[in-house]
N, C-alpha and C positions, 0 to 999 in steps of 0.2 A: 275518278281509279285513270289515271293517265302516267304510263311508266316515264321518269325522264330521260332511260339510257335505250336503247332498239335490246329489247329480248332476245332469250335463245329460244324456241323454240317449244323444248321442255319446262321452263321458266315460266314462259305467255297460260298452259295448259294448266302449269299447276295452280295458278293464282285464279282463272277462268273455272276450276273445277271446282276450287275452295268458294266466289263467288255464288255459281250456280247454285251447290247443296247450299250454300246457307240461303237461299232465296226457295227453297223447296222443289226447284224445277225437277220436274222427272226426267230420267235417264240423261244425266246432268252432265256426265261426262262424253257420252254421243251427241251432244248438242255441243260443246265445245268443242271436238274433237268436226265437226261440220260446219263451225262458223270458223274456225282457223282454214280449213282446206280451202273455203271457199272466197276468205280474206286474199291468202297469197296465190291463189289457182295454182294448188295442189292439189295431190289426194292426199289419203291416210296413210299407204305405205313411204309414199314422201316423207312425211311426218315422224315418221318413227323410225327409220331411215337416218335423221339428221336431227336428232334430238339438243344438239349444239350448235346446229345452225342460227343466223341470229335476223330475226327478223325487221324489217326496215322501221325506222320511229313512224311512218306514214302507216305503214299496213298494220303494228301493234296499235296505232291511236283510234283506226279503222274497228278493228278485231276488237279492243273491251269495250267501245261504243259498239258494236253488236251484243256482246255480252251483256250490258248494263241493261241493256232492251231487252233481254231472252231473260235476263230476271225479272224486270217490272212484267214478264204473263207475254208477250209477244211470241206467236210461235215460231222456230225455227224454218218453218217453211216461206213463212212470209219474209223474214227475211232473208232467205238467202236467192227468195222468189220461184221455186222451185220444187216439186216432188215426184219421184217416182214414182209410173200407177202404168201393171203392165208393162215393163221393159221399157219404158218410154220416160224423157224426161217431159214437165208438164209446167208447164209456168203458172204460176197462183199468185194474185193479190189479195187485199183485205175483203178485193168484191167479191169471190167466189169460193164457194168449199174448197176446202183441200184434201184432196182426194186418200180417202182410206183403203188399206190393203182390202179391208171385206169387201167393199162394192168390188174390187173382181169377181167376184161370188156372179154377181149380173152377168158378166159378157160368159162366163164358162156355162152360166145354165144355158145362156138365149145360144150359144155355141152347141151343146148337146142335143138341145131340144132341138134346131137344126139340123143335125146328123139323122137326130133320131124318126123327124118327118120324113126325110129322104131313105134314108134306109127302110123305113114302112109303105113306101110309093115307088121300092124298086130299087132307085135309082143308083146314083155312083159317088158314093164320099168323099169326094174332094169337093168339097163348096168354097165356092170362089163368089156369092152374093149373086151372080147372074143371073138379072131379072127380080132381085130381091127390093122390095122396100120398106127400111128400116126408121122408126120414130125414137129419138129419145129424148127426153120428157122431163125440162128441168137440166139442162145439160149445163149449168154451171163452167167450167171450165174446158167441158169438150171430153172430158175424158175416157166417157163411155163410148159417145158416139168415134173421137179418133179412133180409139181400140177397136169396138167391131168395121173401120173403114180399113185397118191393116189386118183386118181376120178377113175379111172380106173385100176383095181388094173389086170389085167391081159392083157390089151394092150398093145402091142412091141410099142419102141417109140425108134423112131431117131431122135436125136439130131445136128443141125449144126452148127458152128461159123467159120472163117475167122481168128480168133483168139486163137495159139497155149494156150497161157495163159490163155484164156475165158477158155478153155475148159478143164481147169485144176480144175480151181475152181467151176466151172457144174460138174465135175465129184466126188473130195471131197462134193458138197453139195446134191448129189445122194447117195455119201455110205453112211453120216448122218443121211439120210432118209429111207435106208434100199429100196433104188426103182435102185442102179444098177447093178441089176442082169436084168431090161426091158428098160433100156436105155440103147443107144448105137450114142456111139457119136463121131462125126465126124469130122474132118477138110475140110470144103468144102465153097466152095463161090454158095451161095444159097443150090439149087439142086443138085449141081454137082454131086457130092457123094453119092447118095442118089441111088439106084438100086430097092428100093421098090416100089410097086405100094399100092397109098395110100390111105385113106378112111377119112382120115383130116387131115389138111395142117394145120397148126399155125405159125404166125409171129410179133415181135416184131420189125419192120424193123428200120436200124437210116433212123430218118424222115427230121433230123431240116435242115435248108437249110443253106450254109456258111454263107451268105446274113444276116443270122438270127445272126452271131456270139457276134455281140455288145449290144443286146438287152438278153444273157443271163444272168442270177443268176450268180455273180465269182465260183458257187459253184459249177455249172453245167459244165461252158465256163472252167475253168483252173483246175479243178479238175474231170474231166468223162473221159471216153475214144474217143477219136475223131472219131475211127472206127466206134466206138456205135453207136455218138452221126449223122454226119452230114448222109445226105443223095443224098447232090450233094450242087449243087449251091441254086436249089432250093426247094431240101429235098424231092422231090419225083421221085428224076431217079432213083431208085432202086424199083418200083414195076414195073416194065415194065417187066422186067426178070422177076419177083419174079413173077406173074400172069401167064407171057409165060410157065414159068418150069412148075408150077402146075398144068397147063392144063394139061400135058404131064405128069407127074406124079399122079396126082388123079382117079379113079377109077371111073366108071359111075355112079355119084349122090355121088360124092367123096365132101368133103365140105371143105371149104377157108376162112379164120377169119384171120382177119389183120388189127394189128393194124394203126388208121392215127395221122397224124400230125396238126395240131391246124387248118391249113389250106389247107390241102390236099387233102380234098374228091373228091371235083370237076375234079380234072387229074387224080384220082386213080380212080373213077366210071367208067370216061372214057374209059377205060380197060378192064373194061367189060362185052365184048360183046352179043348180043343175039344168037347168033348162037353157042357159048362156054356155057356160062355160064346162069342159072335161079335163079329163089326164091333172088336174091341182095336184101339184108337188112344192113339198117344202125341203129347204136347202140351209144346214145349217153351217155358221160360219166354224172356226176353227176352234172359237170358245164357248161352244155349244151351244148356242144363243140362234133361234130361227131367222136366217138371214133373208134369207130369197123365196121371193112365191111367185113360183112359176104355173102358167096354164095357157088352154091351148080354146078357142073360139069353136062351137059347136060350125 
């Protein structure tokens, strides 16, 4: 698929729509639009305000090369190298999990729990993170750690990952968003290398079961890193070690916030014994799926 002449915007889009639709790409219209704006360096408003504008032959070649790759299953975010999360542009590569909108619930719950703790203590509700030690376990692209650093501008954050490649992307994202001085990235299996006692521990751990592999979208199964996807045969195997380590690393009344897989709540909830944890709560995502589990250390 290579245009002989420089096509107009509407012609390029129409052809791209057809290619992606035939390939069964979900949200094919949006994907074609995003890849076009990425290629020509314009926004969607410009694209639809200038339907007769010609794209250069070079841009058209690049655009249809991206469309072919998207039709073969590569995620749009990996083709553009970015994904919006918490209002921030996060760099993504095949080495990190693409940030999902539902993961924003982790940040919402953590901030709500901190605000409630301040209220119970009779302190002002102007959270800056002063004196707070936060750990983000399995940071991937760094999206949660960076968002927390933005919301709590004087908190100290340790962000861990077992993947050196992921940590390099996370570090780059922290630099781009001017929080690298407050986010310390550690190569670590869970909390093994974290020495601080924490006020908050957040995590979006690998939680897909190996037995679910064939049910995954090809964009996920074939193009996102296995180390960030799979949490064992069932998917919830990592939670036991994570919760046990969190109990040892949290200060009294410290807050634990975990993202859950779509069916992992029963197994994970049973790990939060009443002799160690209190105020256990569940937050559903917009699809009504139990997505976030939070608790506080006794």
